[in-house]
PLY file of the C-alpha trace (Angstrom):
ply
format ascii 1.0
element vertex 17
property float x
property float y
property float z
element edge 16
property int vertex1
property int vertex2
end_header
208.94 72.71 169.03
209.83 68.67 168.26
211.34 68.44 171.57
208.09 69.34 173.23
206.06 66.74 171.25
208.71 64.10 172.45
208.40 65.29 175.98
204.70 64.55 176.12
205.27 61.32 173.94
207.96 60.07 176.80
205.32 60.87 179.59
202.42 59.27 178.04
204.95 56.25 176.76
206.09 55.86 180.36
202.45 54.69 180.95
202.04 52.08 178.13
205.54 50.92 178.30
0 1
1 2
2 3
3 4
4 5
5 6
6 7
7 8
8 9
9 10
10 11
11 12
12 13
13 14
14 15
15 16
């Protein structure tokens, strides 16, 4: 379950970073 959250965070982080 944590991996799923990390994947979504990475996709959104890509836009911010």
